[in-house]
DRENMARFI-391077 format. One line per 4 residues: number of its first residue (from 0); for each residue y, x, z of N, C-alpha, C, CB. Coordinates in steps of 0.2 Angstrom, whole numbers, padded with zeros to 4 digits. Atoms other than C-alpha are relative to their C-alpha. Last residue first. Glycine has a CB too. Layout:
NUM = Y:X:Z:Y:X:Z:Y:X:Z:Y:X:Z | ...
REM end
This chain:
323 = -0002:0002:0007:0435:0549:0474:0004:0005:-0004:0005:-0006:0001 | -0005:-0005:0003:0425:0551:0490:0002:-0003:-0007:-0002:0007:0000 | -0001:0001:0007:0415:0538:0501:0006:0005:-0002:0002:-0007:-0002 | 0003:-0005:0004:0408:0545:0517:0002:0000:-0007:-0007:0001:0000
319 = -0004:-0006:-0001:0419:0534:0528:-0002:0006:-0005:-0001:0002:0007 | 0003:-0005:-0004:0411:0518:0521:0004:0007:0000:-0007:0002:-0004 | 0007:-0002:0002:0423:0505:0516:-0003:0005:0004:0001:0002:-0007 | 0004:0005:-0001:0438:0496:0525:-0008:0001:-0003:0002:-0006:-0004
315 = 0001:0001:-0007:0447:0512:0527:-0004:-0006:0001:0007:-0002:0003 | 0005:-0005:-0003:0444:0516:0509:-0001:-0001:0007:0004:0007:-0001 | 0007:0001:0002:0451:0499:0503:-0005:0005:0003:-0001:0000:-0008 | 0003:0005:-0004:0466:0501:0514:-0007:-0001:-0002:0005:-0007:-0002
311 = 0002:-0003:-0006:0469:0518:0506:-0003:-0006:0004:0006:0003:0004 | 0006:-0004:0000:0469:0511:0489:-0002:0003:0006:0002:0006:-0005 | 0006:0003:0002:0480:0496:0493:-0006:0005:0000:0000:-0004:-0006 | 0000:0002:0006:0494:0506:0502:-0007:-0003:-0002:0002:0005:-0006
307 = 0000:-0004:0006:0492:0508:0520:0001:-0003:-0006:-0006:0005:0000 | 0003:0005:0005:0497:0497:0535:0000:0004:-0007:0004:-0007:0000 | -0002:-0002:0007:0499:0510:0549:-0003:-0005:-0005:-0001:0007:-0002 | -0005:0004:0003:0497:0502:0566:0002:0000:-0007:0006:0001:0004
303 = 0000:0007:-0003:0482:0509:0576:0005:-0005:-0004:0001:-0001:0007 | 0007:0002:-0002:0477:0526:0570:0000:-0008:0001:-0002:0004:0006 | 0004:0000:0006:0493:0530:0559:-0007:-0003:0002:-0001:0007:-0002 | -0002:0004:0005:0505:0524:0573:-0005:0000:-0006:0007:0002:-0003
299 = 0001:0007:-0003:0496:0532:0587:0001:-0005:-0006:0004:-0001:0006 | 0007:0001:0000:0495:0549:0577:-0002:-0008:0002:-0004:0005:0005 | 0003:0002:0007:0513:0547:0573:-0007:-0001:0000:0002:0006:-0005 | -0002:0006:0002:0517:0546:0591:-0002:-0002:-0007:0008:-0001:0001
295 = 0004:0005:-0004:0507:0561:0595:0002:-0007:-0002:0000:0001:0007 | 0006:0000:0004:0516:0571:0581:-0005:-0005:0004:-0003:0007:0001 | -0001:0004:0006:0533:0565:0588:-0007:0000:-0004:0005:0003:-0005 | 0000:0007:-0001:0528:0571:0605:0000:-0004:-0006:0007:-0002:0005
291 = 0007:0002:-0002:0523:0588:0599:0000:-0008:0002:-0002:0004:0006 | 0004:0001:0006:0539:0589:0589:-0007:-0002:0002:0000:0006:-0004 | -0002:0007:0003:0549:0586:0605:-0004:-0001:-0006:0007:0001:-0002 | 0003:0005:-0004:0539:0600:0613:0002:-0007:-0002:0002:0001:0008
287 = 0007:0000:0001:0543:0612:0599:-0003:-0006:0004:-0004:0007:0002 | 0001:0004:0007:0561:0607:0600:-0007:0000:-0001:0004:0004:-0005 | -0001:0007:0000:0561:0611:0619:-0001:-0004:-0007:0007:-0002:0003 | 0006:0004:0003:0553:0628:0617:0002:-0008:0000:-0006:0001:0004
283 = -0001:0000:0007:0569:0638:0620:-0005:-0004:-0003:0000:0007:-0002 | -0002:-0006:0003:0569:0632:0638:0001:0000:-0007:-0004:0006:0002 | 0002:-0002:0006:0558:0617:0641:0003:0007:-0003:0002:-0005:-0005 | -0006:-0003:0003:0568:0611:0656:-0002:0002:-0007:0003:0005:0004
279 = -0002:-0007:-0004:0554:0608:0668:0006:0003:-0004:-0006:0004:0000 | -0003:0002:-0007:0553:0590:0662:0002:0006:0004:-0005:-0004:0004 | -0007:0003:0001:0550:0596:0644:0003:-0002:0007:-0001:-0006:-0004 | -0005:-0006:0002:0536:0608:0650:0007:-0003:-0002:-0003:0004:-0006
275 = -0001:-0003:-0006:0527:0593:0659:0005:0006:-0002:-0006:0003:0003 | -0005:0004:-0004:0529:0583:0643:0002:0003:0007:-0003:-0007:0002 | -0006:0000:0003:0520:0596:0633:0006:-0004:0004:0000:-0002:-0007 | -0003:-0007:-0002:0506:0598:0646:0007:0001:-0004:-0004:0006:-0003
271 = -0002:0000:-0007:0503:0579:0645:0003:0007:0002:-0006:-0001:0005 | -0007:0004:-0001:0504:0579:0626:0002:0001:0007:-0002:-0007:-0002 | -0006:-0004:0003:0491:0593:0625:0007:-0004:0001:-0001:0001:-0008 | -0002:-0006:-0004:0480:0584:0637:0005:0004:-0003:-0007:0004:0001
267 = -0003:0002:-0006:0481:0568:0628:0002:0005:0004:-0004:-0006:0003 | -0007:0001:0002:0477:0577:0612:0004:-0003:0006:0000:-0005:-0006 | -0004:-0007:0000:0462:0585:0620:0007:-0002:-0002:-0004:0005:-0005 | -0002:-0002:-0006:0455:0567:0624:0004:0006:0000:-0006:0001:0005
263 = 0003:-0006:-0002:0455:0561:0606:0002:0003:0007:0000:0006:-0005 | -0004:-0006:0002:0463:0544:0605:-0004:0006:0003:0007:0000:0004 | -0001:-0001:0007:0453:0528:0603:0004:0006:-0002:0003:-0006:-0003 | -0004:0006:0003:0456:0522:0621:0001:0001:-0007:0006:-0002:0004
259 = -0003:0005:-0005:0451:0539:0628:0004:-0005:-0004:0004:0004:0005 | -0006:0004:0001:0440:0549:0616:0002:-0004:0006:-0002:-0005:-0006 | -0001:0005:-0005:0428:0564:0619:0006:-0004:-0002:0000:0002:0007 | -0005:-0001:-0005:0422:0574:0604:0002:-0006:0004:0007:0003:-0003
255 = 0003:-0002:-0006:0406:0571:0595:0005:0001:0006:-0005:0006:0000 | 0000:-0007:-0002:0414:0562:0581:-0003:0001:0007:0008:0002:0000 | 0000:-0001:-0007:0410:0546:0572:0000:0007:0002:-0005:-0004:0003 | 0005:0003:-0004:0413:0547:0553:0000:0001:0008:-0007:0004:-0002
251 = 0006:-0005:-0002:0430:0551:0547:-0006:-0003:0003:0002:0006:0004 | 0005:-0001:0006:0441:0538:0539:-0006:0004:0002:0004:0003:-0005 | 0003:0007:0001:0450:0531:0555:-0005:0001:-0006:0005:-0005:-0002 | 0005:0001:-0005:0453:0549:0561:-0003:-0007:-0001:0004:0000:0007
247 = 0006:-0004:0001:0460:0553:0544:-0005:-0001:0005:0002:0008:0000 | 0003:0003:0006:0473:0539:0546:-0007:0003:-0001:0004:0000:-0006 | 0002:0006:-0002:0478:0546:0563:-0004:-0004:-0005:0005:-0005:0003 | 0006:-0001:-0004:0479:0563:0556:-0003:-0006:0003:0003:0005:0006
243 = 0006:-0002:0004:0490:0557:0542:-0006:0001:0004:0002:0006:-0004 | 0002:0007:0004:0502:0547:0554:-0007:0002:-0004:0005:-0003:-0004 | 0004:0004:-0005:0503:0563:0565:-0003:-0006:-0003:0005:-0001:0006 | 0006:-0004:-0001:0508:0573:0549:-0004:-0003:0005:0001:0007:0002
239 = 0005:0002:0005:0520:0559:0546:-0006:0004:0000:0004:0000:-0007 | 0002:0007:-0002:0529:0562:0563:-0006:-0002:-0005:0006:-0005:0000 | 0005:0000:-0006:0528:0581:0560:-0002:-0007:0001:0003:0003:0006 | 0006:-0002:0002:0537:0579:0543:-0005:0000:0005:0001:0008:-0003
235 = 0004:0004:0004:0550:0568:0549:-0006:0002:-0002:0005:-0002:-0007 | 0002:0006:-0004:0555:0578:0564:-0004:-0005:-0005:0006:-0003:0003 | 0005:-0001:-0004:0555:0594:0554:-0003:-0006:0004:0002:0006:0005 | 0006:-0001:0004:0565:0587:0540:-0006:0001:0005:0001:0005:-0005
231 = 0002:0007:0002:0578:0581:0553:-0006:0000:-0004:0006:-0003:-0004 | 0004:0003:-0006:0578:0598:0562:-0002:-0007:-0003:0004:-0001:0006 | -0004:0004:-0004:0583:0606:0545:-0004:-0003:0006:0004:-0005:-0004 | -0002:-0004:-0005:0576:0620:0535:0005:-0003:0005:0003:0007:-0002
227 = 0006:0000:-0005:0566:0609:0524:0002:0004:0006:-0006:0003:-0003 | 0001:0006:-0003:0582:0605:0514:-0006:-0001:0005:-0001:-0006:-0005 | -0004:0001:-0005:0585:0623:0510:-0001:-0007:0004:0007:0001:-0002 | -0007:0002:0002:0570:0625:0499:0004:-0001:0007:-0001:-0007:-0004
223 = -0002:0005:-0005:0555:0635:0506:0007:-0002:-0002:0000:0003:0007 | -0007:0002:0000:0546:0643:0491:0002:-0005:0005:0003:-0002:-0007 | -0002:0007:0001:0529:0650:0495:0007:-0002:0001:-0004:-0004:0006 | -0007:0001:-0003:0523:0667:0492:0002:-0007:-0002:0005:0005:-0004
219 = -0004:0003:0004:0504:0669:0490:0007:0000:0003:-0002:-0007:-0002 | -0007:0002:-0001:0493:0682:0497:0003:-0004:-0005:0004:0006:0002 | -0001:0005:0005:0474:0684:0497:0007:-0004:0001:-0006:-0006:0000 | -0003:-0003:0007:0474:0701:0505:0001:-0006:-0005:-0005:0004:-0002
215 = -0007:-0001:-0001:0473:0692:0523:0003:0003:-0007:0001:0005:0005 | 0000:-0006:0003:0456:0684:0518:0008:0002:0000:-0003:0001:-0007 | -0007:-0001:0000:0451:0669:0529:0001:0008:-0003:0004:-0001:0006 | -0004:-0006:-0003:0433:0667:0525:0007:-0001:-0001:-0003:0006:-0003
211 = -0007:-0002:0003:0422:0652:0522:0003:0006:0003:0004:-0006:0000 | -0003:-0006:-0003:0403:0648:0524:0007:0002:-0003:-0004:0005:0001 | -0003:-0005:0005:0397:0630:0519:0004:0006:0004:0006:-0003:-0004 | 0003:-0007:-0001:0386:0622:0532:0003:0005:-0005:-0008:-0001:-0001
207 = 0006:-0001:0005:0389:0604:0525:-0003:0007:0001:0003:-0001:-0007 | 0006:0005:-0002:0399:0600:0541:-0006:0001:-0005:0003:-0007:0000 | 0003:-0003:-0006:0410:0616:0538:-0006:-0005:0002:0005:0000:0005 | 0003:-0006:0002:0414:0610:0520:-0004:0003:0006:0006:0005:-0002
203 = 0006:0001:0004:0417:0592:0526:-0003:0006:-0002:0002:-0004:-0006 | 0005:0002:-0004:0429:0598:0539:-0006:-0002:-0003:0003:-0007:0004 | 0002:-0005:-0004:0439:0608:0527:-0005:-0002:0005:0006:0004:0004 | 0005:-0004:0004:0440:0594:0515:-0003:0006:0004:0004:0002:-0006
199 = 0006:0004:0001:0448:0583:0528:-0005:0004:-0004:0002:-0007:-0003 | 0004:0000:-0006:0460:0597:0534:-0007:-0004:-0001:0004:-0003:0006 | 0003:-0006:-0001:0466:0599:0516:-0005:0000:0006:0005:0006:0000 | 0006:-0001:0005:0468:0581:0513:-0003:0006:0000:0003:-0001:-0007
195 = 0007:0000:-0003:0478:0580:0529:-0006:0000:-0005:-0001:-0005:0005 | 0003:-0007:0001:0495:0575:0522:-0007:-0001:0002:0004:0006:0003 | 0007:0000:-0002:0506:0560:0520:-0003:0006:-0002:-0004:-0006:-0003 | 0001:-0005:-0006:0524:0565:0517:-0007:-0001:0003:0005:-0002:0005
191 = -0001:-0008:0001:0525:0559:0499:-0001:0004:0006:0007:0001:-0003 | 0002:-0003:-0006:0518:0541:0503:0000:0008:-0001:-0007:-0002:0002 | -0004:0002:-0005:0527:0531:0490:-0002:0002:0007:0000:-0008:0001 | -0004:0005:0001:0520:0541:0476:0004:-0002:0006:-0004:-0006:-0002
187 = 0000:0004:0006:0507:0552:0482:0005:-0006:0000:-0008:-0003:-0001 | -0006:0003:0002:0506:0565:0496:-0002:-0003:-0007:0005:0005:-0002 | -0004:-0005:0004:0489:0568:0504:0006:-0004:-0003:-0004:0004:-0005 | -0004:-0004:-0004:0475:0556:0509:0005:0004:-0004:-0004:0005:0005
183 = -0003:0004:-0005:0468:0541:0500:0005:0004:0005:-0005:-0004:0004 | -0007:0002:0003:0465:0553:0485:0003:-0005:0005:-0001:-0003:-0006 | -0001:0007:-0001:0450:0561:0495:0007:-0002:-0002:-0001:-0002:0008 | -0006:0001:-0005:0447:0578:0488:0000:-0008:0001:0006:0003:-0002
179 = -0007:-0001:0002:0430:0579:0479:0005:-0001:0006:0002:-0004:-0006 | -0004:0005:0002:0412:0580:0486:0007:0002:-0001:0000:-0006:0004 | -0003:0003:-0005:0402:0591:0497:0005:-0006:-0002:0005:0005:0004 | 0004:0002:-0005:0389:0597:0485:0003:-0004:0006:-0003:0006:0004
175 = 0004:0005:0003:0399:0597:0469:-0005:-0003:0006:-0005:0003:-0005 | -0003:0006:0000:0412:0606:0479:-0004:-0006:-0003:0006:0001:-0005 | -0001:0003:-0007:0399:0619:0484:0004:-0006:0000:0004:0005:0004 | 0007:0003:-0002:0393:0621:0466:0001:-0003:0007:-0006:0005:-0001
171 = 0001:0007:0003:0411:0624:0461:-0006:-0004:0002:0001:0000:-0008 | 0005:0000:0005:0413:0639:0473:-0001:-0008:-0003:-0007:0002:0002 | 0007:0003:-0003:0429:0637:0482:-0005:0001:-0006:0001:-0007:0002 | 0005:-0001:0006:0445:0647:0480:-0006:-0002:0003:0000:0008:-0002
167 = 0007:0000:-0002:0461:0643:0491:-0004:0001:-0007:-0002:-0008:0002 | 0002:-0007:0001:0479:0645:0492:-0007:0000:0002:0004:0005:0005 | -0004:-0004:0004:0488:0629:0491:-0001:0007:-0001:0007:-0001:0003 | 0001:0001:0007:0473:0619:0496:0005:0003:-0004:0000:-0007:-0001
163 = -0005:0003:0003:0474:0626:0514:0000:-0001:-0008:0007:0003:0002 | -0001:-0001:0007:0458:0630:0522:0005:-0004:-0003:-0007:-0001:-0004 | 0002:0005:0005:0461:0628:0540:0001:0002:-0007:0004:-0007:0001 | -0004:0002:0006:0462:0640:0554:-0003:-0005:-0004:0001:0007:-0003
159 = -0004:0005:-0001:0454:0639:0572:0004:-0002:-0007:0004:0001:0005 | -0006:-0002:0003:0447:0656:0572:0005:-0005:0000:-0002:0002:-0008 | -0004:-0005:-0004:0434:0653:0586:0006:0002:-0004:-0005:0006:0001 | -0004:0003:-0005:0429:0636:0578:0004:0006:0004:-0005:-0003:0005
155 = 0005:0003:-0005:0424:0644:0562:0004:-0002:0006:-0006:0005:0002 | -0003:0006:-0002:0433:0650:0546:-0005:-0004:0004:0001:-0005:-0007 | 0004:0006:0002:0426:0667:0546:0004:-0006:0002:-0007:0000:0003 | 0003:0004:-0005:0439:0681:0548:-0004:-0006:-0003:0006:-0003:0005
151 = 0005:0005:0003:0445:0696:0538:-0003:-0004:0005:-0005:0003:-0005 | 0008:-0001:0001:0458:0704:0548:-0003:-0005:-0004:-0003:0001:0007 | 0002:-0005:0005:0477:0705:0547:-0007:0002:-0001:0004:0006:0002 | 0001:-0007:-0002:0482:0689:0555:-0002:0005:-0005:-0006:0000:0005
147 = 0006:0000:-0004:0480:0670:0551:-0001:0007:0003:-0005:-0002:-0004 | 0002:-0007:-0001:0498:0669:0544:-0006:0000:0005:0006:0003:0003 | 0007:-0001:-0003:0502:0652:0536:-0001:0008:0001:-0005:-0003:-0005 | 0001:-0007:-0002:0520:0647:0532:-0006:0001:0004:0006:0002:0005
143 = 0005:-0003:0004:0522:0630:0523:-0001:0008:0001:0001:-0001:-0007 | -0003:-0003:0005:0538:0625:0530:-0005:0004:-0005:0006:0005:0002 | -0005:0004:0003:0531:0612:0541:0004:0003:-0006:0006:-0002:0006 | 0002:0003:0005:0516:0623:0544:0005:-0005:-0004:-0006:-0005:0002
139 = -0001:-0003:0006:0526:0634:0554:-0002:-0003:-0006:-0003:0007:0000 | -0001:0005:0006:0526:0622:0568:0001:0003:-0006:0004:-0006:0002 | 0006:0003:0000:0520:0634:0583:0000:-0006:-0005:-0002:-0003:0007 | 0006:-0004:0002:0534:0646:0579:-0007:-0003:0000:-0001:0006:0004
135 = 0005:-0001:-0006:0548:0633:0581:-0006:0004:-0003:-0002:-0007:0002 | 0007:0002:0003:0562:0637:0569:-0005:0001:0005:-0001:0004:-0007 | 0003:0005:-0004:0578:0638:0580:-0007:-0002:-0003:0004:-0006:0001 | 0003:-0003:-0006:0584:0654:0573:-0004:-0005:0004:0005:0003:0005
131 = -0004:0000:-0006:0588:0646:0556:-0004:0003:0006:0001:-0008:0002 | 0004:0004:-0004:0580:0653:0540:0004:-0001:0007:-0007:0003:0002 | 0002:-0004:-0006:0593:0659:0528:-0003:-0004:0005:0007:0003:0003 | -0006:-0001:-0003:0591:0649:0512:-0001:0004:0007:0004:-0007:0002
127 = -0006:0002:0004:0579:0647:0499:0006:0000:0003:-0002:-0008:-0003 | -0005:0005:-0003:0566:0657:0509:0006:-0002:-0006:0004:0004:0006 | -0005:-0002:0004:0551:0664:0500:0006:-0005:0001:-0002:0000:-0008 | -0006:0004:0002:0539:0661:0514:0004:0004:-0005:0004:-0002:0006
123 = -0006:-0004:-0002:0522:0671:0515:0006:-0004:-0003:0000:0007:-0003 | -0006:0002:0004:0507:0660:0514:0006:0004:0003:0001:-0008:0000 | -0006:0002:-0003:0491:0668:0520:0005:-0002:-0005:0003:0006:0003 | -0004:-0006:-0002:0473:0667:0513:0007:-0002:0003:0001:0005:-0005
119 = -0007:0001:0000:0459:0656:0509:0004:0006:0003:0001:-0007:0004 | -0005:-0004:-0003:0441:0658:0504:0007:-0003:0000:0000:0007:-0004 | -0007:0001:0001:0426:0648:0500:0004:0005:0003:0002:-0008:0002 | -0002:0007:0004:0407:0647:0498:0007:0000:-0002:-0003:-0006:0004
115 = -0007:0001:-0001:0401:0665:0503:0002:-0006:-0004:0005:0006:-0001 | -0001:0004:-0007:0382:0666:0505:0007:-0002:0001:-0003:0003:0005 | 0001:0007:0002:0380:0671:0486:0001:-0004:0007:-0007:-0001:-0002 | 0006:0001:0003:0388:0688:0490:0000:-0008:-0001:-0006:0002:0004
111 = 0003:0006:-0003:0402:0690:0503:-0007:-0002:-0003:0004:-0006:0000 | 0002:-0002:-0007:0407:0707:0497:-0004:-0005:0004:0006:0002:0004 | 0005:-0006:0000:0407:0703:0479:-0002:0002:0006:0004:0006:-0004 | 0006:0003:0002:0415:0686:0482:-0005:0005:-0001:0001:-0005:-0006
107 = 0003:0004:-0005:0429:0694:0492:-0007:-0003:-0001:0005:-0006:0002 | 0003:-0004:-0006:0432:0708:0481:-0003:-0004:0005:0006:0004:0003 | 0006:-0003:0003:0434:0697:0465:-0003:0004:0006:0002:0005:-0005 | 0005:0005:0002:0446:0685:0474:-0006:0004:-0002:0002:-0005:-0005
103 = 0002:0002:-0006:0456:0700:0481:-0006:-0005:-0001:0005:-0003:0005 | 0004:-0006:-0002:0458:0708:0464:-0003:-0002:0007:0004:0006:0001 | 0006:0000:0003:0464:0691:0458:-0005:0006:0002:0001:0001:-0008 | 0003:0006:-0002:0478:0690:0471:-0007:0000:-0003:0004:-0006:-0002
99 = 0007:-0001:-0001:0483:0708:0470:-0004:-0006:0001:0000:0005:0005 | 0003:-0004:0005:0500:0705:0462:-0007:0001:0001:0004:0007:-0001 | -0001:-0007:-0001:0504:0692:0475:-0003:0003:-0006:-0003:0002:0007 | 0005:-0005:-0002:0504:0675:0467:0002:0007:0001:-0006:0000:-0006
95 = 0001:-0006:0004:0519:0664:0467:-0005:0004:0002:0007:0004:-0001 | 0002:-0006:-0003:0521:0646:0475:-0001:0006:-0006:-0007:-0001:0002 | -0006:-0003:-0004:0531:0630:0472:-0002:0007:0003:0003:-0004:0005 | -0005:-0001:0005:0518:0623:0459:0006:0003:0003:0002:-0006:-0004
91 = -0005:0006:0002:0504:0624:0471:0005:0003:-0004:0003:-0002:0007 | -0006:-0002:-0003:0488:0635:0471:0005:-0005:-0002:0003:0007:-0003 | -0006:0005:0000:0470:0631:0469:0006:0003:0003:-0003:-0006:0004 | -0006:-0003:-0004:0455:0642:0463:0006:-0006:0000:0003:0006:-0002
87 = -0006:0004:0001:0439:0634:0457:0005:0003:0005:-0002:-0007:0001 | -0004:0000:-0005:0424:0647:0455:0006:-0005:-0002:0003:0007:0003 | 0003:-0001:-0007:0409:0647:0445:0004:-0001:0006:-0002:0008:0000 | 0000:-0007:-0002:0418:0639:0430:-0004:0001:0006:0007:0002:0001
83 = 0006:-0002:0000:0413:0622:0422:-0001:0008:0002:-0004:-0001:-0007 | 0001:-0007:0000:0429:0613:0426:-0008:0002:0000:0002:0003:0007 | -0001:-0003:0007:0434:0596:0420:-0003:0007:0000:0007:0000:-0003 | 0005:0004:0004:0428:0587:0436:0000:0004:-0007:0002:-0007:-0001
79 = 0007:-0002:-0002:0437:0600:0446:-0005:-0003:-0004:-0001:-0002:0008 | 0002:-0007:0002:0453:0598:0436:-0007:0002:0002:0005:0005:0003 | 0001:0000:0007:0453:0579:0438:-0002:0007:-0003:0007:-0002:-0003 | 0007:0002:0001:0449:0581:0457:-0001:0000:-0008:-0001:-0007:0002
75 = 0005:-0005:-0001:0464:0592:0459:-0007:-0002:-0002:0000:0002:0008 | -0001:-0006:0004:0476:0580:0451:-0005:0005:0001:0007:0003:0001 | 0002:0002:0007:0469:0565:0460:0001:0005:-0005:0004:-0006:-0002 | 0007:0001:0000:0471:0574:0476:-0003:-0002:-0006:-0002:-0004:0006
71 = 0003:-0007:0001:0489:0579:0472:-0007:0000:0000:0003:0004:0006 | 0003:-0002:-0006:0494:0560:0470:-0004:0007:-0001:-0006:-0004:0003 | -0004:-0004:-0005:0500:0549:0457:-0004:0002:0006:0006:-0004:0002 | 0000:0003:-0007:0487:0543:0444:0004:0004:0005:-0007:-0001:0002
67 = -0005:0005:-0001:0493:0549:0427:0000:-0003:0007:-0001:-0005:-0005 | 0003:0005:-0004:0483:0565:0426:0005:-0005:0002:-0003:0004:0007 | -0004:0006:-0003:0487:0576:0412:-0004:-0004:0004:0003:-0004:-0006 | 0004:0006:-0002:0478:0593:0409:0005:-0005:0003:-0006:0001:0004
63 = -0004:0006:-0002:0486:0608:0400:-0005:-0006:0001:0006:-0001:-0004 | 0002:0007:0002:0476:0624:0398:0005:-0005:0003:-0007:-0001:0001 | -0004:0005:-0004:0482:0642:0399:-0002:-0006:-0003:0007:0002:0000 | 0002:0001:-0006:0469:0656:0394:0003:-0005:0004:0000:0006:0004
59 = 0005:0005:0000:0472:0655:0375:-0003:-0001:0007:-0006:0002:-0004 | 0006:-0001:0004:0481:0671:0375:-0006:-0004:0000:-0002:0007:0001 | 0007:-0001:-0003:0491:0669:0390:-0006:0001:-0004:-0001:-0007:0005 | 0000:-0006:-0004:0508:0673:0382:-0006:0001:0004:0006:-0001:0005
55 = 0001:-0006:0005:0505:0660:0368:0000:0006:0005:0005:0001:-0005 | 0006:-0001:0002:0503:0646:0382:-0002:0006:-0005:-0003:-0006:-0004 | 0004:-0006:-0003:0519:0649:0390:-0007:0001:-0003:0000:-0001:0008 | -0004:-0006:0001:0530:0638:0379:-0004:0006:0003:0007:-0001:0004
51 = 0001:-0002:0007:0517:0624:0379:0004:0007:-0002:0003:-0006:-0005 | 0007:-0002:0001:0516:0624:0398:-0001:0002:-0007:-0005:-0005:0002 | 0001:-0007:-0004:0535:0623:0400:-0007:0003:-0002:0001:-0001:0007 | -0003:-0005:0004:0535:0609:0387:0000:0007:0003:0008:-0002:-0001
47 = 0005:-0001:0006:0522:0599:0397:0003:0005:-0005:-0001:-0007:-0004 | 0007:-0003:-0002:0532:0601:0413:-0004:0002:-0006:-0003:-0004:0005 | 0002:-0004:0005:0550:0597:0406:-0007:0004:0001:0005:0006:-0002 | -0005:-0005:0002:0553:0582:0417:-0003:0005:-0006:0002:0005:0006
43 = -0005:0003:0005:0545:0565:0419:0005:0006:-0002:0003:-0006:0003 | -0007:-0003:0000:0529:0572:0428:0004:-0004:-0005:0000:0007:-0001 | -0005:0006:0002:0514:0560:0429:0007:0003:0001:-0001:-0006:0005 | 0001:0007:-0003:0503:0573:0438:0006:-0004:-0001:-0001:0002:0008
39 = -0006:0004:0000:0503:0587:0425:-0001:-0007:0003:0003:0000:-0007 | 0001:0007:-0001:0488:0598:0430:0006:-0004:0000:-0006:-0002:0005 | -0005:0003:-0002:0490:0616:0424:-0001:-0008:0000:0007:0002:-0003 | -0001:0007:0001:0474:0624:0422:0005:-0003:0003:-0007:-0003:0001
35 = -0005:0004:-0004:0473:0643:0421:0001:-0007:-0002:0007:0004:0000 | -0003:0005:0004:0457:0652:0415:0005:-0004:0005:-0005:-0005:-0004 | -0004:0005:-0003:0451:0668:0423:0003:-0004:-0006:0006:0004:0003 | -0003:0004:0005:0436:0679:0419:0004:-0006:0002:-0005:-0002:-0005
31 = -0002:0006:-0002:0432:0691:0434:0004:-0003:-0006:0005:0000:0006 | 0005:0004:-0002:0422:0706:0430:0002:-0007:0002:-0004:0003:0005 | 0006:-0001:0004:0436:0718:0432:-0006:-0005:0001:-0002:0007:0000 | 0005:-0003:-0004:0451:0710:0441:-0006:0001:-0005:-0002:-0004:0006
27 = 0007:0002:0001:0467:0707:0432:-0005:0003:0004:-0001:-0001:-0007 | 0005:-0005:0003:0483:0712:0440:-0006:-0003:-0001:0000:0007:0005 | 0005:-0002:-0005:0495:0698:0443:-0005:0004:-0003:-0003:-0006:0004 | -0002:-0007:-0003:0510:0697:0431:-0005:0003:0005:0007:0000:0003
23 = 0001:-0005:0006:0503:0682:0421:0001:0007:0002:0006:-0002:-0005 | 0007:0000:0002:0500:0672:0437:-0001:0005:-0005:-0002:-0007:-0002 | 0004:-0004:-0005:0517:0677:0444:-0007:0001:-0002:0001:-0003:0007 | -0001:-0007:0000:0525:0671:0428:-0003:0004:0004:0008:0001:0000
19 = 0003:-0003:0006:0516:0655:0429:0001:0007:-0002:0001:-0005:-0006 | 0007:0000:-0001:0522:0651:0446:-0004:0003:-0005:-0003:-0007:0002 | 0001:-0006:-0004:0540:0656:0441:-0007:0001:0002:0004:-0001:0007 | -0001:-0006:0004:0539:0643:0427:-0001:0007:0004:0007:0000:-0003
15 = 0006:-0001:0004:0532:0630:0438:0000:0006:-0004:-0003:-0006:-0004 | 0004:-0004:-0004:0547:0631:0449:-0007:0002:-0003:-0002:-0004:0007 | -0003:-0006:-0001:0558:0626:0435:-0004:0004:0005:0007:-0001:0003 | 0001:-0004:0006:0546:0612:0429:0003:0007:0002:0003:-0003:-0006
11 = -0002:-0006:-0002:0544:0604:0446:0000:0006:-0005:-0004:0003:0006 | -0007:0000:0000:0542:0586:0442:0003:0006:0003:0003:-0006:0003 | -0003:0006:0001:0524:0585:0448:0008:0001:0000:-0002:-0006:0006 | -0007:0000:0000:0512:0599:0447:0003:-0007:-0001:0003:0005:-0005
7 = -0003:0007:0001:0494:0603:0451:0007:0000:0000:-0003:-0005:0005 | -0007:0001:-0003:0490:0621:0448:0002:-0007:-0002:0005:0005:-0004 | -0003:0007:0001:0471:0625:0445:0007:0000:0004:-0004:-0006:0003 | -0005:0000:-0004:0464:0643:0443:0004:-0007:-0001:0005:0006:0000
3 = -0005:0005:0002:0447:0641:0435:0006:0000:0005:-0003:-0007:-0002 | -0004:0003:-0005:0437:0657:0439:0005:-0005:-0004:0004:0005:0004 | -0006:0004:0003:0423:0664:0430:0003:-0004:0005:-0003:-0005:-0006 | -0001:0006:-0004:0410:0677:0436:0007:-0003:-0003:0002:0002:0007
REM end
């Protein structure tokens, strides 16, 4: 079985060096042939030089691919199009593989057989500074902290988790069936805090009948820089996550869930409960409830008011099923 491990990167040469070192140090898995593909997404730093310096250490298994269109989704799609491997793995340039990452990939697809289409796993923080005590436990995604528990779980409604593109492996034939990542979503250029490209891909995978698993052994360590450990960053990130969710709601096909004035009814219920908790004093949860309000406000802005860049505007005007 062959795996192409894709690392999209933009102006993070120093972090990329740590990522590549972790890939090189991870224990190889018998029967799993691995190639690493660094996708340089219009970087202006030493990214290309870093890859060239590391290529001899990988014995021909490290490839460099340039994608000039800004956006992580463009970078991932370029690598997926260029791949002919059985599996496409994806990690970010601010992450490090656990030593057993490749072993877990091989184990998962051996156990799951041909019926297993994709896997994801936990993100363990590598703190760039002492984490503050006020970090809200229900908004760990702001700092890229993912913990779905210690058991193997199917990605289904009962689990509730989402396949995150910074720690994922998907069968290439499955990606060919469901389509590529949507470049209109996710960070790019003047919309660095837009997101939801992973959630949109996850929804399409499940809608196509693909079967996925959360694998607690598929561990990456994610660097959390000090600037993300502030309330200001949390407020900004959560608002723009809400904007992204609103934009995604405009892109997706009609849903079976109930809406009220264009807003999913469950969101209104969540908001009402959060407001009630705030009015009761909120206790130690007041910041979480404030973030919930900002998330909802961002959704309203993204759904009804956000004026997107040209590429996203074209997608919103066109068929929801289109991918790029």
